[in-house]
N, C-alpha and C positions, 0 to 999 in steps of 0.2 A: 504493500500500498504506501503511496506517495505521502511525502510528508507536507501537511498542510501550511499554507502560506501565512506568513505574520499577519496580513491584512485579514484572511480568512479568521484567524484566531483572535484578532482583535475583535471583529465582528460578533463572536462567539462570545467574548467578554461583554460586550454592548448589549447584545439579547439576554444575558444572564442579570444585569442591571437595571436596564431601562423600563422605569414604571414600576419598579418593584420598593417595597417598602424594606427599610432595615433589619426588621426579622424575617422576611422573604428571602434576602441575600444571605443574611447570616446562617438561616435553616438550609439554603442551598448549599453553601459552602462546607456545611457540617457534613452533609448527604454523599458530597462529593469526596470528602476528606478535606481537610484543612491544609495539611502539608502537602497534598497532592495539587490542589487549586494553586496556593501559593508559589511552591516549586515551579509549577508550569509558567505562571505569571513572571517572576523573577527569571526564569530562562528566558522567556520571551523579551525581557527588558534587555538582557545582555545579548538577544540577537539583533535586537532594533538599535543597538550600540552604532553609531556614527562618529568614527576615530576623528575625521577630518574636524568635525564640530567641537572635539575636546581641545583642539589644538596644543596637544602634546602635553596637557595636564595630568597628573596621577591625584587620586582621589579615594578615601573610602566611605562609601555613603550608607549608614547604618539605617535598617528600617525595624520598627516594632510594630507588629499588626495583631491587634487584638480580634481573637474569634471567641466571643463567649465569655469564659472566665480565664482563657489562655492567651498568653502571648505569645507570639511568633517573631522570632527573629531572623532576618537575612541580613546580609551585607553585599553590597557592589562595590568590588575593586577595580578600579579604573587604573591602569599601569602600562605603560609602553604601548599606547594605541589598541588595548584590549580590555574587556570588560567581564569579568570573572563572579561568579554568584559564589557564595560561601554562606552557609547556614549558621546558625549561632549570634553571639556576640565576641569579639577579641579586639583588642588593640584599640587605637584611637582613631576615631573618624572625623572627617571635616565637618561633617554634618549628621544629624539624628534625627529621622522624622519618624512620628509616632503617631498612627491613627487607629480606629475602629475598621474591620474589614468590609463594612458596606461603604464606607467614606474612600478608603482605599482602593477598591475596586472601581468606584466613579471616579476617581480621580485617574488611575491608570486608563479607564475606558474614555476618557474625555468629558464627562458628564459634570465634572466637579471641577472647578479650577483651584490651582494649587494657591494663589492670594485669597480668594474668597474663603477657599478651607481654613486657612490660616487667620483669618479676620474674624471666621465663626467660631472658631475654638475646635473645629474638626481635625485639624492638624496641628503638631506641637512640635515646633522644630527648636533643637538644641546644636548651637555651634554658628557657623558662617551661614547667617540667613541670606545674605546677598548671592552665597555660592549656590544654594538651594534653588534661587530662581534661576540662576544660570545654568547649573546643570540639567534642568528641564528639556534644554534644545539638545543637549547630546544624543537624544534617541527619536527614531525614526516617529512621527505623529500617524495616526490613522487619518488616510484622506476622504 
């Protein structure tokens, strides 16, 4: 079976969140397995990384995503023009982003803007806030 394109997978994510309540999104993630869903999303983010947009920068971006009572932690390590997904925490991060899973999925799907999420308290940022805004452009966006 052929691998699905990033665009197809982004469309699936959009269908998973569009018009759904926080409770429905969380229940869907739990039914599919939170680690499986989040692992695929972070792997997709690594695939969507555009090295030219990072302009030779290196950084670790830490994510904490809450699914019900459990927090799942992932890191994106950008170095030497590559983006690697690491599970868990470890070492210093240039920025740490913390969100509940419905808001995280909406953010990744393009249904929730990062600045709006920050202003409304749906996104908590520790570290370099300006970098958090800049690094969003390092990844291909859904068309």
